[in-house]
C-alpha positions as CSV (number, residue, x, y, z in Angstrom):
1,M,4.8,-53.8,-56.9
2,S,5.6,-50.3,-58.1
3,R,8.5,-48.4,-56.5
4,P,6.4,-45.7,-54.9
5,R,4.2,-48.4,-53.3
6,T,7.3,-50.3,-52.1
7,V,8.7,-47.1,-50.5
8,F,5.3,-46.4,-48.8
9,L,5.0,-50.0,-47.6
10,L,8.5,-50.1,-46.1
11,A,8.0,-46.7,-44.4
12,G,4.8,-48.1,-42.8
13,L,6.6,-51.2,-41.7
14,R,9.5,-49.3,-40.2
15,L,7.0,-47.1,-38.3
16,A,5.1,-50.2,-37.1
17,D,8.5,-51.7,-36.1
18,L,9.4,-48.6,-34.1
19,L,6.0,-48.4,-32.4
20,L,5.0,-52.0,-31.8
21,A,8.4,-53.4,-30.9
22,N,8.7,-50.9,-28.0
23,L,5.1,-50.8,-26.7
24,P,4.2,-52.8,-23.5
25,A,3.0,-56.2,-24.6
26,R,-0.7,-55.7,-23.7
27,A,-0.9,-52.4,-25.6
28,A,0.8,-53.9,-28.7
29,Y,-1.5,-56.9,-28.7
30,A,-4.5,-54.7,-28.3
31,L,-3.6,-52.9,-31.5
32,A,-3.0,-56.2,-33.2
33,D,-6.4,-57.4,-32.1
34,L,-8.0,-54.3,-33.4
35,G,-6.2,-54.7,-36.8
36,G,-7.3,-58.3,-37.0
37,A,-10.9,-57.5,-36.2
38,L,-11.0,-54.8,-38.9
39,T,-9.3,-57.0,-41.4
40,H,-11.9,-59.7,-40.7
41,R,-14.7,-57.2,-41.3
42,M,-13.3,-56.2,-44.7
43,A,-12.2,-59.6,-45.8
44,G,-15.0,-60.6,-48.2
45,D,-14.2,-63.8,-50.2
46,R,-11.1,-64.5,-48.1
47,R,-13.2,-64.7,-45.0
48,S,-15.4,-67.3,-46.8
49,L,-12.3,-69.4,-47.6
50,V,-11.1,-69.4,-44.0
51,R,-14.6,-70.4,-42.8
52,T,-14.7,-73.3,-45.3
53,N,-11.3,-74.6,-44.4
54,L,-11.9,-74.4,-40.6
55,D,-15.3,-76.0,-41.0
56,R,-13.8,-78.9,-43.0
57,A,-11.1,-79.5,-40.5
58,L,-13.5,-79.6,-37.5
59,R,-16.1,-81.7,-39.3
60,A,-13.4,-84.3,-40.1
61,A,-12.5,-84.4,-36.4
62,G,-16.2,-84.9,-35.5
63,R,-16.3,-81.4,-33.9
64,P,-18.7,-79.4,-36.2
65,L,-19.7,-76.0,-35.1
66,G,-23.0,-74.1,-35.5
67,D,-22.9,-71.1,-37.7
68,R,-22.5,-68.5,-34.9
69,K,-19.7,-70.4,-33.2
70,L,-18.0,-71.0,-36.5
71,D,-18.2,-67.3,-37.4
72,R,-16.7,-66.4,-34.0
73,L,-13.9,-68.9,-34.7
74,V,-13.2,-67.3,-38.1
75,R,-13.1,-63.8,-36.5
76,Q,-10.6,-65.1,-33.8
77,A,-8.5,-66.6,-36.6
78,Y,-8.0,-63.2,-38.1
79,I,-7.0,-61.8,-34.7
80,E,-4.6,-64.6,-34.1
81,R,-3.0,-64.0,-37.6
82,A,-2.5,-60.3,-36.7
83,R,-0.9,-61.4,-33.4
84,Y,1.5,-63.5,-35.4
85,Y,2.6,-60.6,-37.6
86,L,3.0,-58.5,-34.4
87,E,5.2,-61.2,-32.9
88,I,7.5,-61.2,-36.0
89,I,8.1,-57.5,-35.3
90,R,8.6,-58.1,-31.6
91,S,10.8,-61.2,-31.8
92,P,14.2,-59.4,-32.1
93,G,13.3,-58.1,-28.6
94,Y,13.0,-61.6,-27.2
95,R,16.2,-62.1,-25.3
96,L,17.9,-65.4,-25.9
97,D,18.9,-65.8,-22.3
98,R,15.3,-65.2,-21.1
99,V,13.3,-66.9,-23.9
100,D,12.5,-69.9,-21.6
101,R,10.5,-67.4,-19.5
102,I,8.1,-66.8,-22.4
103,V,8.0,-70.3,-23.9
104,A,6.9,-73.4,-21.9
105,F,8.1,-76.5,-23.8
106,D,6.4,-79.8,-23.2
107,D,9.0,-82.7,-22.8
108,I,11.9,-80.4,-23.4
109,H,14.3,-83.1,-22.4
110,G,13.1,-85.5,-25.1
111,L,13.7,-83.0,-27.9
112,R,17.1,-82.0,-26.5
113,A,18.2,-85.6,-26.2
114,A,17.1,-86.2,-29.8
115,M,19.2,-83.2,-30.9
116,A,22.2,-84.5,-29.0
117,R,22.0,-87.9,-30.6
118,G,22.4,-86.6,-34.2
119,P,20.9,-84.8,-37.1
120,L,17.2,-83.7,-36.8
121,V,14.6,-82.4,-39.2
122,L,12.1,-80.4,-37.2
123,V,8.9,-80.0,-39.3
124,G,6.5,-77.1,-38.7
125,S,3.3,-75.8,-40.2
126,H,1.4,-72.6,-40.7
127,F,0.0,-72.9,-37.2
128,G,0.7,-70.8,-34.1
129,N,4.1,-69.2,-34.1
130,G,7.2,-71.2,-34.5
131,E,9.5,-68.3,-34.0
132,P,9.7,-68.4,-30.1
133,G,10.0,-72.2,-30.1
134,A,12.9,-72.0,-32.6
135,M,14.5,-69.3,-30.5
136,L,14.4,-71.7,-27.5
137,T,16.4,-74.3,-29.5
138,A,18.8,-71.5,-30.3
139,S,19.2,-70.8,-26.6
140,W,20.5,-74.4,-26.3
141,G,23.4,-73.5,-28.5
142,V,21.9,-74.9,-31.7
143,R,21.7,-72.6,-34.8
144,P,19.0,-74.1,-37.0
145,V,18.9,-73.8,-40.8
146,I,15.5,-72.7,-42.0
147,P,14.5,-72.3,-45.6
148,V,11.9,-69.6,-46.4
149,E,9.8,-68.7,-49.4
150,E,11.0,-65.6,-51.2
151,I,8.5,-62.8,-51.6
152,E,8.4,-59.6,-53.5
153,P,9.6,-56.9,-53.3
154,P,13.1,-57.8,-52.2
155,E,13.2,-55.0,-49.6
156,L,10.1,-56.5,-47.9
157,F,11.7,-60.0,-48.0
158,R,14.9,-58.6,-46.3
159,F,12.8,-56.7,-43.7
160,I,11.1,-59.9,-42.7
161,L,14.2,-62.0,-43.0
162,D,16.1,-59.8,-40.5
163,R,13.4,-60.4,-37.9
164,R,12.9,-64.2,-38.3
165,I,13.8,-66.1,-35.2
166,G,15.2,-62.9,-33.7
167,G,18.2,-63.3,-35.9
168,H,19.3,-66.6,-34.2
169,A,18.9,-68.9,-37.2
170,E,20.5,-69.3,-40.6
171,V,17.5,-68.4,-42.7
172,V,18.0,-69.1,-46.4
173,P,15.8,-68.7,-49.5
174,V,14.2,-72.0,-50.3
175,T,15.5,-71.9,-53.9
176,R,19.1,-72.3,-52.7
177,S,18.5,-74.2,-49.5
178,Q,18.9,-77.9,-50.5
179,R,22.7,-78.2,-50.4
180,I,22.8,-76.2,-47.2
181,M,20.3,-78.4,-45.5
182,I,22.0,-81.6,-46.6
183,R,25.4,-80.3,-45.4
184,T,23.9,-79.3,-42.1
185,L,22.2,-82.6,-41.4
186,R,25.3,-84.6,-42.5
187,A,27.2,-82.5,-39.9
188,G,24.7,-83.5,-37.2
189,G,22.8,-80.3,-37.2
190,L,19.2,-79.1,-37.1
191,V,17.0,-78.1,-40.0
192,G,13.6,-76.6,-39.5
193,I,11.0,-76.8,-42.4
194,V,7.5,-75.6,-42.7
195,A,5.9,-78.3,-44.8
196,D,2.2,-78.1,-44.9
197,R,1.7,-76.2,-48.2
198,D,2.7,-77.3,-51.7
199,L,4.0,-74.0,-53.0
200,V,5.7,-75.5,-56.1
201,G,2.9,-77.8,-57.2
202,N,5.0,-81.0,-57.2
203,G,4.1,-82.3,-53.7
204,L,3.0,-85.8,-52.7
205,P,-0.6,-86.8,-52.4
206,V,-1.9,-87.1,-48.8
207,D,-5.2,-86.8,-47.0
208,L,-5.5,-83.8,-44.8
209,F,-8.6,-83.8,-42.6
210,G,-10.0,-86.6,-44.7
211,H,-9.7,-84.9,-48.1
212,P,-7.0,-85.2,-50.7
213,T,-4.3,-82.6,-51.3
214,T,-0.6,-82.5,-51.8
215,V,2.2,-81.4,-49.4
216,P,6.0,-81.2,-49.8
217,G,7.9,-84.5,-49.5
218,G,11.2,-82.6,-48.8
219,P,11.4,-83.3,-45.0
220,A,10.9,-87.0,-45.5
221,A,13.4,-87.1,-48.4
222,L,16.0,-85.2,-46.4
223,A,15.6,-87.5,-43.4
224,L,15.9,-90.7,-45.5
225,L,18.9,-89.3,-47.4
226,T,20.8,-88.3,-44.2
227,G,19.5,-90.6,-41.6
228,A,18.1,-87.6,-39.6
229,A,15.4,-88.0,-37.0
230,V,12.1,-86.4,-37.7
231,W,10.0,-84.5,-35.2
232,V,6.9,-82.4,-35.8
233,A,7.0,-79.2,-33.7
234,C,4.4,-76.6,-32.8
235,C,4.3,-73.4,-30.7
236,V,1.0,-71.7,-29.8
237,R,0.4,-68.5,-28.1
238,L,-1.2,-68.4,-24.6
239,G,-1.3,-64.7,-24.2
240,P,0.8,-61.5,-24.9
241,D,4.4,-62.7,-25.4
242,R,3.6,-66.1,-23.8
243,F,3.8,-69.4,-25.7
244,R,3.5,-73.2,-25.3
245,A,5.6,-75.4,-27.5
246,W,5.7,-79.2,-28.1
247,A,7.3,-81.6,-30.5
248,T,6.4,-85.2,-31.5
249,P,8.8,-87.8,-32.9
250,I,7.8,-89.4,-36.1
251,P,9.6,-92.8,-36.3
252,Y,10.4,-94.4,-39.6
253,E,12.3,-97.5,-40.9
254,P,14.0,-97.3,-44.3
255,S,13.3,-100.1,-46.8
256,A,14.6,-100.9,-50.2
257,D,11.8,-98.7,-51.8
258,R,12.9,-95.1,-51.1
259,D,9.9,-93.6,-52.9
260,A,7.4,-95.6,-50.9
261,D,9.4,-94.7,-47.7
262,I,9.2,-90.9,-48.5
263,A,5.4,-91.2,-49.2
264,A,4.7,-93.1,-46.0
265,L,6.8,-90.8,-43.8
266,T,5.1,-87.7,-45.5
267,R,1.7,-89.1,-44.6
268,R,2.7,-89.6,-41.0
269,I,4.1,-86.1,-40.8
270,T,0.8,-84.7,-42.2
271,D,-1.3,-86.7,-39.8
272,Q,0.6,-85.3,-36.9
273,I,0.3,-81.7,-38.2
274,A,-3.5,-82.2,-38.5
275,S,-3.7,-83.5,-35.0
276,D,-1.7,-80.5,-33.6
277,I,-3.9,-78.0,-35.5
278,L,-7.0,-79.4,-33.8
279,R,-5.6,-78.3,-30.4
280,A,-5.9,-74.6,-31.3
281,P,-7.7,-74.3,-34.7
282,A,-8.1,-70.5,-34.4
283,Q,-4.3,-70.3,-34.7
284,W,-4.2,-72.3,-38.0
285,W,-3.3,-69.5,-40.3
286,G,-2.7,-72.0,-43.1
287,A,-6.5,-71.8,-43.4
288,F,-6.1,-68.4,-45.1
289,Q,-4.8,-70.2,-48.3
290,P,-6.4,-72.7,-50.7
291,I,-5.7,-76.2,-49.4
292,W,-7.9,-78.7,-51.2
293,P,-8.2,-79.0,-55.0
294,D,-11.9,-79.8,-54.7
295,L,-12.7,-76.4,-53.2
296,S,-12.9,-73.4,-55.4
297,P,-9.6,-71.4,-55.1
298,I,-9.6,-67.8,-54.1
299,P,-6.6,-65.8,-55.2
300,A,-4.1,-65.0,-52.4
């Protein structure tokens, strides 16, 4: 990105930050909804990709939609994605001592007990908004380590990084996260990983909604290396600045075949992610990216 475009982009983001972070919730979400609807109208090929991905997921679950209902779902997906970006801007304003008022967590005691027993890998996906849920764990006195993909330009990456999890997590670039994650888990800490997209191209083969793709094996490998528990976590929005979170334990038993163990645990993690997505498919913003090799890719 050229320097003038970078300056223009950052100026726009700072203006949006100033405006949207301080607006009443309903007004801010109304603007996000408008932006999402306009983006949907102008999306072209990207809209076709989202439609195809959502259609495949619902058909695999035995819940196919007619054309009109599917079109409405795609439009709602664009609105939900815009709400997610709004919430990134608003998340520094979510007070840690009041975050339990905006996030309802199913079986909160089960997850807290698992965290108290020892190291834990909390696996997320490009679904809903994990930020408020992660802030809730931070309110329990746990500072999670979260690796994130680096994006260009660096100024944009820092802008987003400063707002992730309201500043209550150790957010590290994925390229230098491995040692930090291992050290954290061996010390009994919490690592949160979004692990439903194979960004590097060296992922493990799995079936997602009945069709082959690849996903990162990192969460399973970390768990097996450190003995950490594995839970798959989700957080979906219910309304303006209101969320519902849940987490599901993924049991595993190490054997003498570490590679087979990693593959098996990765498949179980992926199956749980797929099950969670079906609870609110419009909030699956992973559908905006190519997922399955047998579908024609559309550039991001």
